[in-house]
N, C-alpha and C positions, 0 to 999 in steps of 0.2 A: 581545764574548763575552757571551751572555745568561747571567745567573746565576739559578739556580732558587732561589726564596725558600721556605724551609720555614716554614709558618705555625705560630703558637702556637695550638693548638686549644683551650686551656684557657679563654681569655677572648675576648670580642668586643672589637674596638678601635673605639671611637666618639670620634674626636678631630677630626671635621670634615673629614677627607680621605677620598675614595673609596678602595676597596680597590685600584683600578688605580693611583691616585696613590701610595698607600702602597707598593705593590709597586715602582713605578718608582724612588721615592726610596730604598727599601730596597736596591735593586740598586746605585744610585749610592753609597750609604754602604758597602755590602759591598765594592765594588771599592776604595773609599778605605781601608777597614780593611785590606784585603790589601796595598795599597801602603804603608800606614803600618807594617805588620809587617815588610815587606822592608827599609824604610828603618831601622827600629828595630834589626833584626838587623845591618844593615850598620854602623850607628853603634857598636853594642856591639863588633863585630868590630874596627873601626878603633880604638876606644878601647883595646882590649887590645893591639893589634899595631902601633900607630904608633911610629916611631923617628925619630931625628934631633934637630937642634938645637932644634926647636920642640916636642919631645915633651911637656913639661909643659903648655904652653899648649893644644896640640891635644888631649891626653888629657883635660884639664878641659873644653874646649869640646865635645868629643864626648859626654862624660858629661852636661853641662848639656842638650845637645840631645836625648839619648835619654831623659833624665828627663822633659823637657817632652813629648816624643812619647808616652811611656807614659801620661800623662794624656790626651792626645788620643785614643789608642787606646781607653782605657776609655770616654771620652765618646762616641766614635763607636759603639762596640758597644752602649752603653746607648741611644743614639738609635735604633738598629736594633731593639732590644727594645721600645722605646716604640712603634714602628710595628707591633708585633705579630709580628715575625719572629725566628727564631733566627739567631745569627751563626756564621760559620765558626769553628773552634776548633783547627785543626791547621796546622802549617807547610805540609804537603802541599796543603791547601786554599788557603792564602794564596799560595803560589807559583803555583798554577794560575790564580788570579784576578787576580794583580797585573800591573800594566803595567810595573813596575820589575823589574830583574834583580839577582840576588844576585852577589856577588863573593867571592873568597877574601881572604886577609890581605894580598895585594899586596906581600909581603916587607917590610912596614913603610913603603912609599913614601908619605910624607905628601902629596906633591903630587898623586899619583894618587887618593889617598883624598879629598882636598879637591875635586878635579875631579868625582869620582863623586858625592859628596854634594851639591855645587852643582847638577850636572845633575839629580839626583833631586828636589831641592827645587824647581828650576825646572819640572820636568815636573809635579810635584804642583800647583804654583801654576797652571800652564796648565790642568790637568785640573779644578782647583777653579773656575777662572773659567768654564769650560764648564758644570760642575755647578751653579754658582750661577745661571746663566742658565736652566738646565733647571728647577731647583726653583722659581725665581721664576715661570716660565711655568706651572708646575703649581699655583701658588697656595699653596705650602708655605713661608710666610714664616719659620717657626721654624727649619727646616733651612737656608733661605737665609741667615739670620743666623748660624747655627752654622758653615756652610761659609765665610762671609765672614771670621769671626774666625780660622778655621784658615788661610785664605789669607794673612791679615795676619801671622800668626805664622811661616808658611813664608817669606814675603817677608823678614822680619827674619833668619831663619836663613840664607837665601841671601845676604843682605847680609854677614853675619858671615863666611861661608865665602869669599865673593868678596874680602873685605878681606884675608884670609889669603893669597889667591893673588896679590894685587897686588904 
């Protein structure tokens, strides 16, 4: 899906990247931002609604992960702005752009929650690997490094979720 980038007409952006490269990277980051919002909402949902013997541990794990993701969301949005574009700002926009899907409370089923979160983190990791390759080819080393750090954090989150499912 092609994402239309809304330009910031107030200032010219002269950061050593062509407008075409900035637009492509902005689209990559915009889709990532949408994915992050869906995952964030899912983590909050599961944090509030998890039940069972592992309630306390999972309640705390989900909170830790959504707090970390909130920082990633802000950093991603600010990188989009650095490229000279405005970000999406509504759940309607995020749902339309995301490659992840929302879920309901799953009646508190901790196993299903863990599986969904693991699948989403692994999907984001795979998407980030592809995006890293793209930004590297475009010569945008700053966003390549940024995406690499995000990928590493999602790999750790996936490991934590996988360990709970073992």
